[in-house]
N, C-alpha and C positions, 0 to 999 in steps of 0.2 A: 471528657471535654464538653459533651452535651449537658451533663449535669452542672458543671461549673458555669456554663453560659446561662442556663436557666436560673441558677442561684444568683448570679450577678444581676441579671435583668430583674429578678424578683426583689432584690434589695435596692433597686433603683439605679444601679450602675449600668445604664443602657449602652454606653460607648464601649465599656470593657466587655460587656456581654456579647455584643455584636462582633467585636474583635476576636473573642474566644470562639464563637461560632465559625467565623471565617477561617481561623487557624485549624479548627477541627475539620472543616471541609477540605482544606488542603491536605491534611494528614490522611483523611479518608480517601481522597482522590489518588494520592501517591501509594496507598495500600493496594488499590485495585488496578491502577494503571502505573506502569513503570515510568518514572520521570524522564529517563533517557529516551524512551520511545516517544513520549509526548514532545520533547524538544526536537528530536529527529524529524518528526512529522511537521513541526512548525517550520524548521529550516528547509524541508523539502517543499513546502508551500511557498516559501520565499525564494525558491530556486537556488539555494545555497547548499549544494550537495556535499561540499567539503566539510562544512560544519555538521551537517546531518550525519555524515559518515563517522566523524569524530565522536558524536554522541552515541551512535549505535555500537561503535567499537568498545565503548565503556562497558557494554554488556558482555562479560567474558564467556559465561556458559549460560545460554538462554534457557536451557532445560531446567536449571536450578534457580535462576534468578526471576524467571517470569512464570506466570500462571500458564497452564496448558492451553487456555483459550487464546493467549497472546503469541504462541509460537508461530502460527501461520502468518500473523501480521508482521512479526519480526522478519521472517524470511521474505515476505513481500517487500518490506522496506529495503532490505539488503539487495533484493533483485532490482528494485527501482533505481537504487544508487549505482549498482553494477551495470545496469543497462545504459546508463549515460556514458560510462567509460568503455565497456566492451559488451555490446548487446548480445552476442551469441553465448557469452559465458553466464549470462543471467538466467538462462533457461532453467537450470537446475534449481535455483531459488524459487522461481515461480511455481514449478511443479511440486516442490516440497511444500510451499505455502498452500497449494490446493489440496495436497494429500493430508496436511495437518488440519485443514479446514478453517474457515473464517465465518463469523456470524453474519456480517453484513453482505448482502448480495451484490452491492455495487463494487465492493473490494474483490469479490470473486470474479466479477465481470472484468475488472481492470486486469487481474492476473491472466485471465483467458485472452483478453485483447492483446496483452503483451506477448503471450505465447503465439498468438496468430501472427503478430509482426515478426517474431523470430522465425516462424515457419516460412513466412514469405521471403525472408532474407535467405533462407536455405533453399528456396525455390521448391518447397513442398506444398503444392497447392491444395491437395486433399486435406492435409492436416490443418492448414490455415483456414479452410472453409469450415471444418468441424469446430475449431476454436471460436471462429466468428459467430457461428450459429449458437453455440453455447453461451457466448458473451451476450448476444442479443437477448437470449432467454433470461439470463441472470440480471440484466439491466432493467429492472422493473420500473424505476423512477425516470428512466430515459436520460440519465446523467451522461452517458457515453454514446448516445445515439449518433451524434455528429461524427465522432471518431470511428464508430463502426461503419457508418455510411462511407466515409472516406477510405477506410481499409477495403471495403467491398469494391470500390472503384479501382483501387490499386490492384486488387486481385484480378479484376477483369482485364486490366492492362497487361498482366503477366502473359496472357495468351497471345498478345500482339507483339511480344518481344522475342527476339531470337538472340541467343548468346553468340557473340562474335568475338574473335580474339581481342582482348583488352577492353571489352565493353558490351553494350547492348545496341541492337539495331531495331528500329521501329519498322513495321510493315504498313 
């Protein structure tokens, strides 16, 4: 496609040459990045988790359909969608995403921040502190700084609460 685009531009058909370049870019993009994952990320940004889940479910066997570098991202997306429905069930997806690895540090920080929230929901303060510290280290661009600060405040509130039948009581 690159050669066809250059040839078309060379013969003076600039419009067709640019069109072929754009089509080649789309083909190249879909070769390295699965289109279902790109659409799922788009719908997650638009906060439409139902459509995002539909697109992710189109990936039947992620180990065969995706590159090894994308396995962690796939599990993280599934974990994000699952966390909106049943937060405690999404823990396994975030742990698997961290085990498989992700190249971007802010995605690793997001997975660790989510695991910290799950640990707080389970009232496991030590594990939540560990995940928050790791998330703060991974968040080099400070994209999640506000969320980390908020979670640390909630973690401090855990000491002031006592579990009473049917709810929590503040001291």
